[in-house]
C-alpha positions in Angstrom: 0.0 0.1 0.2 1.1 3.6 -0.9 1.8 6.4 1.5 -1.5 8.6 2.4 -1.3 12.2 0.9 -3.8 14.9 0.0 -5.6 14.7 -3.1 -4.4 17.5 -5.9 -6.7 19.1 -8.2 -4.9 16.5 -10.8 -6.4 13.6 -8.9 -9.8 14.9 -9.7 -10.9 12.0 -12.0 -9.3 9.5 -10.4 -11.0 10.4 -7.0 -14.4 10.0 -9.1 -13.8 7.0 -10.3 -12.6 5.4 -6.9 -16.0 6.9 -5.2 -17.9 5.4 -8.5 -16.6 2.2 -8.2 -16.6 2.0 -4.6 -20.5 2.9 -4.4 -21.5 2.2 -7.8 -22.8 -1.6 -6.6 -25.2 0.3 -4.0 -27.3 2.2 -6.7 -29.9 -0.7 -7.5 -30.5 -1.5 -4.0 -30.9 1.9 -2.6 -32.5 2.9 -5.4 -30.4 6.3 -6.2 -26.8 7.2 -6.2 -25.8 7.1 -3.0 -24.7 10.6 -1.6 -20.9 9.9 -2.2 -21.6 9.9 -5.5 -23.2 13.4 -5.5 -20.2 15.1 -3.4 -18.3 18.1 -5.6 -14.7 16.6 -5.2 -13.1 19.7 -7.2 -14.3 21.7 -4.1 -13.2 19.2 -1.4 -10.0 18.7 -2.7 -9.4 22.3 -3.2 -10.4 22.7 0.6 -7.7 20.3 1.6 -10.3 17.5 3.0 -9.5 14.6 0.4 -6.6 12.1 1.2 -5.5 9.4 -1.1 -3.6 6.0 -0.8 -2.5 5.2 -4.7 -1.9 1.9 -6.2 -0.3 1.2 -9.4 -0.5 5.0 -10.5 -4.5 5.1 -9.6 -6.6 5.8 -6.9 -7.0 2.7 -4.5 -9.1 4.7 -1.6 -9.8 7.8 -0.4 -11.1 9.8 2.7 -13.0 12.8 3.1 -12.5 14.8 6.2 -14.6 17.5 8.0 -13.4 19.3 11.4 -15.8 19.9 13.6 -15.6 22.1 16.6 -15.5 19.4 19.2 -14.8 15.8 16.8 -13.7 15.1 13.2 -16.1 14.0 11.0 -15.4 11.5 8.4 -17.8 12.2 5.6 -16.7 9.9 2.9 -14.7 6.9 2.8 -14.0 4.5 -0.3 -11.9 1.9 -1.5 -11.6 0.3 -4.7 -13.6 -2.9 -4.6 -11.0 -5.2 -6.4 -8.5 -3.5 -3.3 -10.8 -4.0 -0.6 -9.7 -6.5 2.5 -5.8 -5.3 1.8 -6.0 -2.8 4.6 -6.6 0.7 2.7 -9.3 1.3 4.4 -8.0 0.2 7.9 -5.4 2.7 7.4 -7.1 5.5 6.1 -9.2 5.3 9.2 -6.2 5.6 11.6 -5.3 8.2 9.5 -8.6 10.2 10.6 -8.1 9.1 14.1 -4.6 10.2 13.9 -5.7 13.3 12.4 -7.7 14.0 15.5 -5.6 13.4 18.2 -3.1 15.7 16.4 -6.1 18.5 16.4 -6.8 17.3 20.5 -10.0 16.0 19.5 -11.3 12.9 21.5 -13.9 11.5 18.9 -14.2 10.2 15.3 -17.9 10.0 14.1 -19.6 9.2 10.6 -22.1 7.5 8.8 -22.9 5.1 6.5 -26.0 3.8 4.8 -28.3 1.3 6.4 -28.1 -1.0 3.4 -24.1 -1.3 3.5 -24.0 -4.1 5.5 -19.9 -4.7 5.0 -19.3 -1.0 5.7 -21.3 -1.4 9.5 -19.4 -4.4 10.2 -16.0 -2.7 9.1 -16.6 0.0 11.3 -17.9 -1.9 14.2 -14.7 -4.0 13.9 -12.8 -0.9 14.2 -14.5 -0.2 17.5 -17.2 2.4 16.2 -20.6 2.2 18.1 -24.0 3.2 16.6 -25.4 6.5 17.9 -28.4 6.9 15.7 -30.3 6.1 13.0 -32.2 8.7 10.8 -33.6 9.6 7.2 -31.7 12.9 5.8 -32.0 13.9 2.4 -33.8 10.3 1.7 -31.0 8.1 3.0 -31.4 6.0 5.8 -28.5 6.5 7.8 -26.5 5.1 10.4 -24.2 7.1 12.7 -21.3 5.8 14.5 -18.6 7.1 16.7 -15.4 6.2 18.5 -14.3 7.9 21.6 -9.9 8.3 21.3 -7.4 7.3 23.5 -4.7 9.4 23.8 -2.0 7.1 22.3 
C-alpha cells in the first residue's frame, strides 16, 4: 500500500472513478446514487479535505474529512472493490484517528447507509459504536462514533 497524501486537482478524475467504483454497486439497492457519488470533489480537494492512497498509479482509496468543533467527521471513505480487504480502509481510518488526535480531538464520527452491511461491520470491527439511525435527504443513515484514547 502506498502512502496517504492530500489529493491534488490532478487527482480529480481518479478520485471520482474510485468513488464510482466503490459506491456504484449500491445504486440498485438504495434506489438512487449514494450521497458520496453526488459530492463536489473539485471543491473538496480544493478545500484540502480529501486524502488518498495510490496503487499502480491509480487512486486505490480515499477519505474525506471534516473538522468540526468537538470532533472529526469522516464524510466519505471509499476503496476500489478489487482492493478491499487489503488494509487500505483500515489505514485511512487510522489516518483519520491520528488527524483527530493531532487536533486534540477525542472523537471521530461518521455515517453510512443502513444497507451497507459490509461497511457497518467494518466500522464496528474498528471500535465504532452506533449512536443514531436517521433518514436524511432520503437516505437511511446509521451514525457511528469512536472515542479515542490519548495514544
